[in-house]
C-alpha positions in Angstrom: 5.4 19.1 -35.1 5.0 19.7 -31.4 3.8 17.3 -29.3 0.8 18.7 -27.1 -0.7 16.6 -24.1 -4.2 17.7 -22.7 -6.2 16.4 -20.4 -9.9 16.3 -20.1 -11.8 16.4 -16.5 -15.0 17.6 -15.3 -15.9 18.5 -11.8 -17.4 15.9 -9.5 -14.6 13.4 -11.3 -13.3 11.3 -8.5 -10.9 9.7 -11.0 -9.8 13.5 -12.7 -9.1 14.7 -8.9 -6.9 11.7 -8.6 -5.0 12.2 -11.7 -4.4 15.9 -11.0 -1.5 15.5 -8.9 -0.1 12.7 -11.2 -0.2 15.1 -14.1 1.7 17.6 -12.2 4.8 14.9 -11.3 4.8 14.1 -15.1 5.1 17.9 -16.2 8.0 18.3 -13.7 9.5 14.9 -14.8 9.3 15.2 -18.8 9.5 19.3 -18.2 6.0 19.8 -20.6 3.3 21.2 -19.7 -0.1 19.5 -20.2 -3.3 21.1 -20.6 -6.4 20.7 -18.9 -9.7 20.8 -20.1 -12.9 20.8 -18.8 -15.2 18.3 -21.2 -18.0 19.6 -19.7 -17.5 23.6 -20.0 -15.7 23.2 -23.8 -18.3 20.5 -25.7 -16.8 21.0 -28.9 -14.1 18.7 -27.7 -16.4 15.7 -26.9 -17.2 15.6 -30.3 -14.1 16.4 -31.8 -12.2 14.1 -29.6 -14.6 11.6 -29.4 -14.8 11.6 -25.8 -16.8 9.3 -23.9 -15.3 9.1 -20.1 -13.3 11.4 -18.0 -10.6 11.6 -17.3 -9.4 11.2 -20.9 -5.5 12.2 -21.8 -4.7 12.7 -25.6 -1.2 13.0 -26.9 -1.0 14.9 -30.1 1.5 15.4 -32.8 0.1 18.7 -34.4 -3.2 18.1 -35.2 -3.2 14.4 -35.0 -4.0 12.0 -31.9 -0.8 9.8 -31.1 -2.2 8.5 -27.9 -5.4 8.2 -26.2 -5.6 7.1 -22.6 -9.5 7.1 -21.0 -9.6 6.6 -17.2 -7.1 7.3 -14.3 -3.8 6.7 -16.1 -0.3 5.8 -13.4 2.3 8.3 -14.2 4.8 5.5 -16.0 2.4 4.7 -18.5 1.9 8.4 -18.9 5.4 9.5 -18.8 6.0 6.3 -21.6 3.2 7.3 -24.1 4.6 11.1 -24.2 8.0 10.1 -24.2 7.1 7.7 -27.4 6.3 11.1 -29.5 8.8 13.5 -28.2 11.2 14.5 -31.1 14.5 13.7 -28.9 14.1 11.2 -25.8 14.6 12.4 -22.8 16.3 10.6 -19.8 14.7 8.1 -17.9 
């Protein structure tokens, strides 16, 4: 299965605004795309993934949640979490 990373945010969330440039850096470093979803405008995800706070980043392998990070996540921690689930280790 392919690994997918989703970042849930909401407008007006200061932590979410700080998370965005970190997501872009991680995408560039890992060569992946991180999907961003506004949790308020897409409430079906709140229940599906039991979202409690924004930002929340989840790493999925197929439909299974492999990692869940709530609140602002530093780039190094985000990259390490994603690397743990990629099929082939990426160079550091």
